[in-house]
PyMOL Python script that loads the backbone (N, CA, C, O; Angstrom):
from pymol import cmd

cmd.read_pdbstr("""\
ATOM      1  N   MET A   1     121.434 112.499 101.656  1.00  0.00           N
ATOM      2  CA  MET A   1     120.128 113.301 101.592  1.00  0.00           C
ATOM      3  C   MET A   1     119.334 112.931 103.220  1.00  0.00           C
ATOM      4  O   MET A   1     119.327 111.876 103.855  1.00  0.00           O
ATOM      5  N   ASN A   2     118.619 114.469 103.579  1.00  0.00           N
ATOM      6  CA  ASN A   2     118.727 114.108 104.509  1.00  0.00           C
ATOM      7  C   ASN A   2     116.786 114.886 105.298  1.00  0.00           C
ATOM      8  O   ASN A   2     116.143 115.913 105.079  1.00  0.00           O
ATOM      9  N   ARG A   3     116.614 113.876 106.039  1.00  0.00           N
ATOM     10  CA  ARG A   3     115.077 114.663 106.983  1.00  0.00           C
ATOM     11  C   ARG A   3     114.795 115.046 107.731  1.00  0.00           C
ATOM     12  O   ARG A   3     114.924 114.255 108.666  1.00  0.00           O
ATOM     13  N   ARG A   4     114.273 116.235 108.113  1.00  0.00           N
ATOM     14  CA  ARG A   4     113.679 116.535 109.719  1.00  0.00           C
ATOM     15  C   ARG A   4     112.443 116.281 110.181  1.00  0.00           C
ATOM     16  O   ARG A   4     111.758 117.284 109.981  1.00  0.00           O
ATOM     17  N   TYR A   5     111.797 115.395 110.724  1.00  0.00           N
ATOM     18  CA  TYR A   5     110.867 115.679 111.213  1.00  0.00           C
ATOM     19  C   TYR A   5     110.142 115.846 112.911  1.00  0.00           C
ATOM     20  O   TYR A   5     110.818 115.541 113.894  1.00  0.00           O
ATOM     21  N   ALA A   6     108.997 116.259 113.013  1.00  0.00           N
ATOM     22  CA  ALA A   6     108.552 116.558 114.418  1.00  0.00           C
ATOM     23  C   ALA A   6     107.371 115.166 114.531  1.00  0.00           C
ATOM     24  O   ALA A   6     106.580 114.600 113.776  1.00  0.00           O
ATOM     25  N   TYR A   7     107.857 115.048 116.055  1.00  0.00           N
ATOM     26  CA  TYR A   7     106.511 113.703 116.308  1.00  0.00           C
ATOM     27  C   TYR A   7     106.723 114.171 117.712  1.00  0.00           C
ATOM     28  O   TYR A   7     107.741 114.365 118.376  1.00  0.00           O
ATOM     29  N   ARG A   8     105.210 114.316 118.004  1.00  0.00           N
ATOM     30  CA  ARG A   8     104.876 114.613 119.453  1.00  0.00           C
ATOM     31  C   ARG A   8     105.618 115.785 120.024  1.00  0.00           C
ATOM     32  O   ARG A   8     105.388 116.939 119.664  1.00  0.00           O
ATOM     33  N   ASP A   9     106.539 115.449 120.947  1.00  0.00           N
ATOM     34  CA  ASP A   9     107.789 116.468 121.772  1.00  0.00           C
ATOM     35  C   ASP A   9     108.820 116.096 120.553  1.00  0.00           C
ATOM     36  O   ASP A   9     109.037 117.155 119.963  1.00  0.00           O
ATOM     37  N   TYR A  10     109.271 115.428 120.166  1.00  0.00           N
ATOM     38  CA  TYR A  10     110.076 114.456 119.336  1.00  0.00           C
ATOM     39  C   TYR A  10     110.707 115.309 118.351  1.00  0.00           C
ATOM     40  O   TYR A  10     109.976 116.109 117.768  1.00  0.00           O
ATOM     41  N   GLU A  11     111.569 115.285 118.152  1.00  0.00           N
ATOM     42  CA  GLU A  11     112.504 115.156 116.488  1.00  0.00           C
ATOM     43  C   GLU A  11     113.097 114.236 115.744  1.00  0.00           C
ATOM     44  O   GLU A  11     114.215 113.934 116.162  1.00  0.00           O
ATOM     45  N   ILE A  12     112.819 113.796 114.986  1.00  0.00           N
ATOM     46  CA  ILE A  12     113.835 113.012 114.237  1.00  0.00           C
ATOM     47  C   ILE A  12     114.344 113.249 112.971  1.00  0.00           C
ATOM     48  O   ILE A  12     113.649 113.688 112.054  1.00  0.00           O
ATOM     49  N   LEU A  13     115.728 112.936 112.854  1.00  0.00           N
ATOM     50  CA  LEU A  13     116.635 113.030 111.842  1.00  0.00           C
ATOM     51  C   LEU A  13     116.787 111.758 111.316  1.00  0.00           C
ATOM     52  O   LEU A  13     117.133 110.814 112.027  1.00  0.00           O
ATOM     53  N   VAL A  14     116.531 111.637 109.992  1.00  0.00           N
ATOM     54  CA  VAL A  14     116.720 110.712 109.330  1.00  0.00           C
ATOM     55  C   VAL A  14     117.291 110.946 107.742  1.00  0.00           C
ATOM     56  O   VAL A  14     116.879 111.772 106.927  1.00  0.00           O
ATOM     57  N   SER A  15     118.420 109.905 107.569  1.00  0.00           N
ATOM     58  CA  SER A  15     119.172 110.217 106.694  1.00  0.00           C
ATOM     59  C   SER A  15     119.224 108.749 105.770  1.00  0.00           C
ATOM     60  O   SER A  15     119.220 107.583 106.165  1.00  0.00           O
ATOM     61  N   ALA A  16     119.269 109.234 104.581  1.00  0.00           N
ATOM     62  CA  ALA A  16     119.177 107.878 103.751  1.00  0.00           C
ATOM     63  C   ALA A  16     120.835 107.667 102.641  1.00  0.00           C
ATOM     64  O   ALA A  16     121.232 108.342 101.691  1.00  0.00           O
ATOM     65  N   ARG A  17     121.384 106.543 103.265  1.00  0.00           N
ATOM     66  CA  ARG A  17     122.890 106.172 103.187  1.00  0.00           C
ATOM     67  C   ARG A  17     122.628 105.295 101.957  1.00  0.00           C
ATOM     68  O   ARG A  17     121.508 104.845 101.714  1.00  0.00           O
ATOM     69  N   PRO A  18     123.544 105.104 101.305  1.00  0.00           N
ATOM     70  CA  PRO A  18     123.701 104.108 100.309  1.00  0.00           C
ATOM     71  C   PRO A  18     124.374 103.025 101.312  1.00  0.00           C
ATOM     72  O   PRO A  18     125.051 102.963 102.338  1.00  0.00           O
ATOM     73  N   ALA A  19     123.850 102.353 100.507  1.00  0.00           N
ATOM     74  CA  ALA A  19     124.001 100.088 101.323  1.00  0.00           C
ATOM     75  C   ALA A  19     124.696  99.442 101.032  1.00  0.00           C
ATOM     76  O   ALA A  19     124.793  98.225 101.190  1.00  0.00           O
ATOM     77  N   GLY A  20     125.269 100.110 100.580  1.00  0.00           N
ATOM     78  CA  GLY A  20     127.029  99.805 100.802  1.00  0.00           C
ATOM     79  C   GLY A  20     127.091  98.519  99.745  1.00  0.00           C
ATOM     80  O   GLY A  20     127.064  98.761  98.539  1.00  0.00           O
ATOM     81  N   GLY A  21     127.167  97.262 100.182  1.00  0.00           N
ATOM     82  CA  GLY A  21     127.187  96.041  99.329  1.00  0.00           C
ATOM     83  C   GLY A  21     126.364  95.847  98.583  1.00  0.00           C
ATOM     84  O   GLY A  21     126.754  95.491  97.471  1.00  0.00           O
ATOM     85  N   GLN A  22     124.749  95.981  98.810  1.00  0.00           N
ATOM     86  CA  GLN A  22     123.844  96.271  98.477  1.00  0.00           C
ATOM     87  C   GLN A  22     123.199  97.364  97.449  1.00  0.00           C
ATOM     88  O   GLN A  22     123.301  98.566  97.695  1.00  0.00           O
ATOM     89  N   PRO A  23     122.506  96.866  96.246  1.00  0.00           N
ATOM     90  CA  PRO A  23     121.901  98.466  95.710  1.00  0.00           C
ATOM     91  C   PRO A  23     120.978  98.963  97.015  1.00  0.00           C
ATOM     92  O   PRO A  23     120.651  98.521  98.116  1.00  0.00           O
ATOM     93  N   GLY A  24     120.828  99.799  96.448  1.00  0.00           N
ATOM     94  CA  GLY A  24     120.046 100.607  97.281  1.00  0.00           C
ATOM     95  C   GLY A  24     119.885 101.315  98.335  1.00  0.00           C
ATOM     96  O   GLY A  24     121.016 101.786  98.451  1.00  0.00           O
ATOM     97  N   TRP A  25     119.179 101.799  99.338  1.00  0.00           N
ATOM     98  CA  TRP A  25     119.464 103.006 100.492  1.00  0.00           C
ATOM     99  C   TRP A  25     119.384 102.434 101.675  1.00  0.00           C
ATOM    100  O   TRP A  25     118.308 101.866 101.859  1.00  0.00           O
ATOM    101  N   ARG A  26     120.309 102.368 102.738  1.00  0.00           N
ATOM    102  CA  ARG A  26     119.877 101.891 104.257  1.00  0.00           C
ATOM    103  C   ARG A  26     118.974 103.544 104.975  1.00  0.00           C
ATOM    104  O   ARG A  26     118.992 104.490 104.187  1.00  0.00           O
ATOM    105  N   PRO A  27     118.377 103.757 106.145  1.00  0.00           N
ATOM    106  CA  PRO A  27     118.115 104.706 106.791  1.00  0.00           C
ATOM    107  C   PRO A  27     119.006 105.035 108.056  1.00  0.00           C
ATOM    108  O   PRO A  27     119.508 104.214 108.823  1.00  0.00           O
ATOM    109  N   GLU A  28     119.075 106.122 108.096  1.00  0.00           N
ATOM    110  CA  GLU A  28     120.091 106.189 109.569  1.00  0.00           C
ATOM    111  C   GLU A  28     119.243 107.070 110.450  1.00  0.00           C
ATOM    112  O   GLU A  28     118.739 108.050 109.903  1.00  0.00           O
ATOM    113  N   ILE A  29     118.940 106.814 112.103  1.00  0.00           N
ATOM    114  CA  ILE A  29     117.917 107.531 112.515  1.00  0.00           C
ATOM    115  C   ILE A  29     118.657 107.558 114.053  1.00  0.00           C
ATOM    116  O   ILE A  29     119.256 106.799 114.814  1.00  0.00           O
ATOM    117  N   CYS A  30     118.159 109.062 113.964  1.00  0.00           N
ATOM    118  CA  CYS A  30     118.322 109.168 115.415  1.00  0.00           C
ATOM    119  C   CYS A  30     117.577 110.373 115.778  1.00  0.00           C
ATOM    120  O   CYS A  30     117.571 111.404 115.105  1.00  0.00           O
ATOM    121  N   VAL A  31     116.872 110.170 117.009  1.00  0.00           N
ATOM    122  CA  VAL A  31     115.546 110.408 117.890  1.00  0.00           C
ATOM    123  C   VAL A  31     116.047 111.610 118.808  1.00  0.00           C
ATOM    124  O   VAL A  31     117.066 111.428 119.475  1.00  0.00           O
ATOM    125  N   ILE A  32     115.298 112.980 118.882  1.00  0.00           N
ATOM    126  CA  ILE A  32     115.907 113.609 119.747  1.00  0.00           C
ATOM    127  C   ILE A  32     114.306 113.866 120.766  1.00  0.00           C
ATOM    128  O   ILE A  32     113.117 114.029 120.492  1.00  0.00           O
ATOM    129  N   ALA A  33     115.011 113.794 121.832  1.00  0.00           N
ATOM    130  CA  ALA A  33     113.859 113.899 122.960  1.00  0.00           C
ATOM    131  C   ALA A  33     113.556 115.217 123.191  1.00  0.00           C
ATOM    132  O   ALA A  33     113.792 115.887 122.186  1.00  0.00           O
ATOM    133  N   PRO A  34     112.977 116.085 124.434  1.00  0.00           N
ATOM    134  CA  PRO A  34     112.126 116.807 124.233  1.00  0.00           C
ATOM    135  C   PRO A  34     113.145 117.879 125.503  1.00  0.00           C
ATOM    136  O   PRO A  34     113.036 119.078 125.759  1.00  0.00           O
ATOM    137  N   ASP A  35     114.422 116.460 126.271  1.00  0.00           N
ATOM    138  CA  ASP A  35     115.135 117.057 126.699  1.00  0.00           C
ATOM    139  C   ASP A  35     116.804 117.277 126.407  1.00  0.00           C
ATOM    140  O   ASP A  35     117.757 117.555 127.135  1.00  0.00           O
ATOM    141  N   ASP A  36     116.621 116.965 124.753  1.00  0.00           N
ATOM    142  CA  ASP A  36     117.393 117.375 123.691  1.00  0.00           C
ATOM    143  C   ASP A  36     118.772 115.781 123.970  1.00  0.00           C
ATOM    144  O   ASP A  36     119.913 115.671 123.521  1.00  0.00           O
ATOM    145  N   ARG A  37     118.149 115.049 124.663  1.00  0.00           N
ATOM    146  CA  ARG A  37     118.958 114.084 124.516  1.00  0.00           C
ATOM    147  C   ARG A  37     119.070 112.862 123.126  1.00  0.00           C
ATOM    148  O   ARG A  37     118.117 112.094 122.992  1.00  0.00           O
ATOM    149  N   TRP A  38     119.959 112.785 122.400  1.00  0.00           N
ATOM    150  CA  TRP A  38     120.034 111.591 121.208  1.00  0.00           C
ATOM    151  C   TRP A  38     119.703 110.580 121.669  1.00  0.00           C
ATOM    152  O   TRP A  38     119.922 110.205 122.820  1.00  0.00           O
ATOM    153  N   GLU A  39     118.981 109.859 120.600  1.00  0.00           N
ATOM    154  CA  GLU A  39     119.105 108.062 121.035  1.00  0.00           C
ATOM    155  C   GLU A  39     119.340 107.917 119.167  1.00  0.00           C
ATOM    156  O   GLU A  39     118.555 108.278 118.291  1.00  0.00           O
ATOM    157  N   PHE A  40     120.429 107.392 119.045  1.00  0.00           N
ATOM    158  CA  PHE A  40     120.195 106.196 117.599  1.00  0.00           C
ATOM    159  C   PHE A  40     119.325 105.171 117.985  1.00  0.00           C
ATOM    160  O   PHE A  40     119.374 104.409 118.950  1.00  0.00           O
ATOM    161  N   VAL A  41     118.110 105.335 116.605  1.00  0.00           N
ATOM    162  CA  VAL A  41     117.400 103.756 116.502  1.00  0.00           C
ATOM    163  C   VAL A  41     118.331 102.735 115.416  1.00  0.00           C
ATOM    164  O   VAL A  41     118.834 102.841 114.298  1.00  0.00           O
ATOM    165  N   PRO A  42     118.207 101.641 116.553  1.00  0.00           N
ATOM    166  CA  PRO A  42     118.788 100.325 115.138  1.00  0.00           C
ATOM    167  C   PRO A  42     117.910 100.216 114.419  1.00  0.00           C
ATOM    168  O   PRO A  42     116.742 100.364 114.781  1.00  0.00           O
ATOM    169  N   THR A  43     118.297  99.909 113.129  1.00  0.00           N
ATOM    170  CA  THR A  43     117.671  98.879 112.268  1.00  0.00           C
ATOM    171  C   THR A  43     118.673  97.813 111.534  1.00  0.00           C
ATOM    172  O   THR A  43     119.894  97.853 111.385  1.00  0.00           O
ATOM    173  N   HIS A  44     117.791  96.936 111.169  1.00  0.00           N
ATOM    174  CA  HIS A  44     118.494  95.358 110.679  1.00  0.00           C
ATOM    175  C   HIS A  44     118.742  95.644 109.647  1.00  0.00           C
ATOM    176  O   HIS A  44     118.070  96.370 108.914  1.00  0.00           O
ATOM    177  N   HIS A  45     120.227  94.877 109.293  1.00  0.00           N
ATOM    178  CA  HIS A  45     121.238  95.463 107.901  1.00  0.00           C
ATOM    179  C   HIS A  45     120.158  94.801 106.878  1.00  0.00           C
ATOM    180  O   HIS A  45     120.859  94.513 105.907  1.00  0.00           O
ATOM    181  N   SER A  46     119.031  94.468 106.626  1.00  0.00           N
ATOM    182  CA  SER A  46     118.406  94.299 105.449  1.00  0.00           C
ATOM    183  C   SER A  46     117.542  94.654 104.953  1.00  0.00           C
ATOM    184  O   SER A  46     117.134  94.395 103.821  1.00  0.00           O
ATOM    185  N   LEU A  47     116.847  95.751 106.268  1.00  0.00           N
ATOM    186  CA  LEU A  47     116.490  97.222 105.817  1.00  0.00           C
ATOM    187  C   LEU A  47     116.823  98.123 104.619  1.00  0.00           C
ATOM    188  O   LEU A  47     117.335  99.217 104.857  1.00  0.00           O
ATOM    189  N   VAL A  48     116.533  97.695 103.133  1.00  0.00           N
ATOM    190  CA  VAL A  48     116.936  98.636 102.077  1.00  0.00           C
ATOM    191  C   VAL A  48     115.841  99.163 101.067  1.00  0.00           C
ATOM    192  O   VAL A  48     114.843  98.518 100.747  1.00  0.00           O
ATOM    193  N   ALA A  49     116.024  99.875 100.809  1.00  0.00           N
ATOM    194  CA  ALA A  49     115.188 100.658  99.779  1.00  0.00           C
ATOM    195  C   ALA A  49     115.119 101.033  98.501  1.00  0.00           C
ATOM    196  O   ALA A  49     115.806 102.029  98.274  1.00  0.00           O
ATOM    197  N   ASN A  50     114.581 100.630  97.643  1.00  0.00           N
ATOM    198  CA  ASN A  50     115.094 101.563  96.116  1.00  0.00           C
ATOM    199  C   ASN A  50     115.152 102.478  95.862  1.00  0.00           C
ATOM    200  O   ASN A  50     116.064 102.819  95.110  1.00  0.00           O
ATOM    201  N   ASP A  51     114.173 103.465  96.359  1.00  0.00           N
ATOM    202  CA  ASP A  51     114.510 104.949  96.006  1.00  0.00           C
ATOM    203  C   ASP A  51     114.908 105.843  97.476  1.00  0.00           C
ATOM    204  O   ASP A  51     114.674 105.201  98.500  1.00  0.00           O
ATOM    205  N   PRO A  52     115.389 107.022  97.650  1.00  0.00           N
ATOM    206  CA  PRO A  52     115.884 107.651  98.565  1.00  0.00           C
ATOM    207  C   PRO A  52     114.630 108.093  99.375  1.00  0.00           C
ATOM    208  O   PRO A  52     114.562 107.832 100.576  1.00  0.00           O
ATOM    209  N   GLY A  53     113.984 108.527  98.954  1.00  0.00           N
ATOM    210  CA  GLY A  53     112.688 108.758  98.858  1.00  0.00           C
ATOM    211  C   GLY A  53     111.945 107.875  99.963  1.00  0.00           C
ATOM    212  O   GLY A  53     111.941 108.357 101.096  1.00  0.00           O
ATOM    213  N   TRP A  54     111.509 107.021  99.835  1.00  0.00           N
ATOM    214  CA  TRP A  54     110.943 105.811  99.811  1.00  0.00           C
ATOM    215  C   TRP A  54     111.772 105.456 101.851  1.00  0.00           C
ATOM    216  O   TRP A  54     111.282 105.481 102.980  1.00  0.00           O
ATOM    217  N   CYS A  55     112.849 105.238 101.412  1.00  0.00           N
ATOM    218  CA  CYS A  55     114.006 104.767 103.094  1.00  0.00           C
ATOM    219  C   CYS A  55     113.466 106.125 103.540  1.00  0.00           C
ATOM    220  O   CYS A  55     112.470 106.024 104.257  1.00  0.00           O
ATOM    221  N   LEU A  56     113.945 107.567 103.252  1.00  0.00           N
ATOM    222  CA  LEU A  56     113.455 108.390 104.813  1.00  0.00           C
ATOM    223  C   LEU A  56     111.921 108.592 105.473  1.00  0.00           C
ATOM    224  O   LEU A  56     111.528 109.256 106.433  1.00  0.00           O
ATOM    225  N   GLU A  57     111.089 107.525 104.311  1.00  0.00           N
ATOM    226  CA  GLU A  57     109.619 107.027 104.902  1.00  0.00           C
ATOM    227  C   GLU A  57     109.698 106.844 105.497  1.00  0.00           C
ATOM    228  O   GLU A  57     109.291 107.458 106.483  1.00  0.00           O
ATOM    229  N   ILE A  58     110.833 104.910 105.493  1.00  0.00           N
ATOM    230  CA  ILE A  58     110.845 104.132 106.414  1.00  0.00           C
ATOM    231  C   ILE A  58     111.192 104.635 107.598  1.00  0.00           C
ATOM    232  O   ILE A  58     110.590 104.523 108.666  1.00  0.00           O
ATOM    233  N   GLY A  59     112.407 105.317 107.313  1.00  0.00           N
ATOM    234  CA  GLY A  59     113.214 105.766 108.727  1.00  0.00           C
ATOM    235  C   GLY A  59     111.866 106.401 109.579  1.00  0.00           C
ATOM    236  O   GLY A  59     111.313 105.853 110.532  1.00  0.00           O
ATOM    237  N   ARG A  60     111.568 107.467 109.074  1.00  0.00           N
ATOM    238  CA  ARG A  60     110.618 108.023 109.409  1.00  0.00           C
ATOM    239  C   ARG A  60     109.372 107.131 110.677  1.00  0.00           C
ATOM    240  O   ARG A  60     109.100 107.628 111.770  1.00  0.00           O
ATOM    241  N   LEU A  61     108.929 106.108 110.294  1.00  0.00           N
ATOM    242  CA  LEU A  61     107.918 105.172 110.410  1.00  0.00           C
ATOM    243  C   LEU A  61     108.554 104.394 111.298  1.00  0.00           C
ATOM    244  O   LEU A  61     107.811 104.323 112.277  1.00  0.00           O
ATOM    245  N   CYS A  62     109.620 103.715 111.499  1.00  0.00           N
ATOM    246  CA  CYS A  62     110.642 103.098 112.099  1.00  0.00           C
ATOM    247  C   CYS A  62     110.955 104.049 113.298  1.00  0.00           C
ATOM    248  O   CYS A  62     110.924 103.567 114.430  1.00  0.00           O
ATOM    249  N   ALA A  63     111.260 105.398 113.120  1.00  0.00           N
ATOM    250  CA  ALA A  63     111.394 106.581 114.426  1.00  0.00           C
ATOM    251  C   ALA A  63     109.992 106.747 115.071  1.00  0.00           C
ATOM    252  O   ALA A  63     110.164 106.630 116.285  1.00  0.00           O
ATOM    253  N   GLU A  64     109.193 106.882 114.906  1.00  0.00           N
ATOM    254  CA  GLU A  64     107.537 107.300 115.269  1.00  0.00           C
ATOM    255  C   GLU A  64     107.978 105.385 116.382  1.00  0.00           C
ATOM    256  O   GLU A  64     108.255 105.408 117.582  1.00  0.00           O
ATOM    257  N   SER A  65     107.926 104.365 115.741  1.00  0.00           N
ATOM    258  CA  SER A  65     107.568 103.249 116.435  1.00  0.00           C
ATOM    259  C   SER A  65     108.666 103.041 117.796  1.00  0.00           C
ATOM    260  O   SER A  65     108.523 102.383 118.826  1.00  0.00           O
ATOM    261  N   ALA A  66     109.500 103.671 117.444  1.00  0.00           N
ATOM    262  CA  ALA A  66     110.399 104.062 118.794  1.00  0.00           C
ATOM    263  C   ALA A  66     109.890 104.191 119.797  1.00  0.00           C
ATOM    264  O   ALA A  66     109.712 103.513 120.809  1.00  0.00           O
ATOM    265  N   ILE A  67     109.374 106.270 119.031  1.00  0.00           N
ATOM    266  CA  ILE A  67     109.370 106.757 120.190  1.00  0.00           C
ATOM    267  C   ILE A  67     108.177 106.314 120.799  1.00  0.00           C
ATOM    268  O   ILE A  67     108.118 106.323 122.029  1.00  0.00           O
ATOM    269  N   GLN A  68     107.242 105.939 120.145  1.00  0.00           N
ATOM    270  CA  GLN A  68     105.987 104.952 121.177  1.00  0.00           C
ATOM    271  C   GLN A  68     106.712 104.207 122.083  1.00  0.00           C
ATOM    272  O   GLN A  68     106.502 104.716 123.184  1.00  0.00           O
ATOM    273  N   SER A  69     107.472 103.244 122.195  1.00  0.00           N
ATOM    274  CA  SER A  69     107.346 102.319 123.077  1.00  0.00           C
ATOM    275  C   SER A  69     108.526 102.769 124.233  1.00  0.00           C
ATOM    276  O   SER A  69     108.776 102.294 125.341  1.00  0.00           O
ATOM    277  N   MET A  70     109.438 104.456 123.100  1.00  0.00           N
ATOM    278  CA  MET A  70     110.070 104.789 125.096  1.00  0.00           C
ATOM    279  C   MET A  70     108.740 105.637 126.062  1.00  0.00           C
ATOM    280  O   MET A  70     108.942 106.231 127.121  1.00  0.00           O
ATOM    281  N   ASP A  71     108.023 105.560 125.692  1.00  0.00           N
ATOM    282  CA  ASP A  71     107.004 106.377 126.740  1.00  0.00           C
ATOM    283  C   ASP A  71     105.400 105.072 126.554  1.00  0.00           C
ATOM    284  O   ASP A  71     104.409 105.524 125.979  1.00  0.00           O
ATOM    285  N   PRO A  72     105.364 103.930 126.957  1.00  0.00           N
ATOM    286  CA  PRO A  72     104.179 102.678 127.215  1.00  0.00           C
ATOM    287  C   PRO A  72     103.019 103.465 127.819  1.00  0.00           C
ATOM    288  O   PRO A  72     101.957 103.527 127.199  1.00  0.00           O
ATOM    289  N   ALA A  73     103.176 104.105 129.066  1.00  0.00           N
ATOM    290  CA  ALA A  73     102.386 105.123 129.950  1.00  0.00           C
ATOM    291  C   ALA A  73     101.494 105.786 129.302  1.00  0.00           C
ATOM    292  O   ALA A  73     100.308 105.540 129.520  1.00  0.00           O
ATOM    293  N   ARG A  74     101.900 106.848 128.291  1.00  0.00           N
ATOM    294  CA  ARG A  74     101.690 107.708 127.215  1.00  0.00           C
ATOM    295  C   ARG A  74     100.483 107.055 126.261  1.00  0.00           C
ATOM    296  O   ARG A  74      99.434 107.588 125.900  1.00  0.00           O
ATOM    297  N   GLU A  75     100.971 105.773 125.991  1.00  0.00           N
ATOM    298  CA  GLU A  75     100.421 105.014 124.345  1.00  0.00           C
ATOM    299  C   GLU A  75      99.162 104.618 125.279  1.00  0.00           C
ATOM    300  O   GLU A  75      97.995 104.858 124.969  1.00  0.00           O
ATOM    301  N   LEU A  76      99.576 103.971 126.481  1.00  0.00           N
ATOM    302  CA  LEU A  76      98.067 103.493 127.067  1.00  0.00           C
ATOM    303  C   LEU A  76      97.316 104.501 127.942  1.00  0.00           C
ATOM    304  O   LEU A  76      96.366 104.036 128.571  1.00  0.00           O
ATOM    305  N   ALA A  77      97.567 105.722 128.079  1.00  0.00           N
ATOM    306  CA  ALA A  77      96.589 106.508 127.838  1.00  0.00           C
ATOM    307  C   ALA A  77      95.849 107.054 127.252  1.00  0.00           C
ATOM    308  O   ALA A  77      94.917 107.773 127.613  1.00  0.00           O
ATOM    309  N   ALA A  78      96.360 106.627 125.829  1.00  0.00           N
ATOM    310  CA  ALA A  78      95.755 107.430 124.535  1.00  0.00           C
ATOM    311  C   ALA A  78      94.739 105.974 124.219  1.00  0.00           C
ATOM    312  O   ALA A  78      93.730 106.345 123.618  1.00  0.00           O
ATOM    313  N   CYS A  79      94.735 104.686 124.420  1.00  0.00           N
ATOM    314  CA  CYS A  79      94.301 103.890 124.115  1.00  0.00           C
ATOM    315  C   CYS A  79      93.324 103.862 124.634  1.00  0.00           C
ATOM    316  O   CYS A  79      93.276 103.894 125.863  1.00  0.00           O
ATOM    317  N   THR A  80      92.041 103.783 123.744  1.00  0.00           N
ATOM    318  CA  THR A  80      90.606 103.847 123.856  1.00  0.00           C
ATOM    319  C   THR A  80      89.224 102.624 123.802  1.00  0.00           C
ATOM    320  O   THR A  80      87.998 102.632 123.916  1.00  0.00           O
ATOM    321  N   GLY A  81      90.259 101.704 123.572  1.00  0.00           N
ATOM    322  CA  GLY A  81      89.906 100.614 122.815  1.00  0.00           C
ATOM    323  C   GLY A  81      89.924  99.265 124.576  1.00  0.00           C
ATOM    324  O   GLY A  81      90.293  99.552 125.715  1.00  0.00           O
ATOM    325  N   LEU A  82      89.482  98.172 124.153  1.00  0.00           N
ATOM    326  CA  LEU A  82      89.830  97.226 125.139  1.00  0.00           C
ATOM    327  C   LEU A  82      90.785  96.626 125.499  1.00  0.00           C
ATOM    328  O   LEU A  82      91.246  95.932 124.593  1.00  0.00           O
ATOM    329  N   ARG A  83      91.354  96.560 126.491  1.00  0.00           N
ATOM    330  CA  ARG A  83      92.388  96.048 127.343  1.00  0.00           C
ATOM    331  C   ARG A  83      92.984  94.599 126.814  1.00  0.00           C
ATOM    332  O   ARG A  83      92.097  94.600 125.961  1.00  0.00           O
ATOM    333  N   HIS A  84      93.639  93.448 126.570  1.00  0.00           N
ATOM    334  CA  HIS A  84      93.941  92.416 126.752  1.00  0.00           C
ATOM    335  C   HIS A  84      94.606  92.250 127.436  1.00  0.00           C
ATOM    336  O   HIS A  84      94.974  91.100 127.674  1.00  0.00           O
TER     337      HIS A  84
END
""", "prot")
cmd.dss("prot")
cmd.show_as("cartoon", "prot")
cmd.util.cbc("prot")
cmd.orient("prot")
């Protein structure tokens, strides 16, 4: 099962794969930058979901977090609260 999402200027590809020796599904995540550079987002081996739909959602959230950490200047510019 695969899904493609848009987030900011990026594309996110998430696949739900059987978890191998464990029951459930693991996300495989790839982020495509605006310049067509592909980066795989590593996930911990313990990240397993019971159903493929939830696995895709977890993968999407992980990818969005990875995208945010790729551009910290943009994140700080978007911050409207107090900086610590």
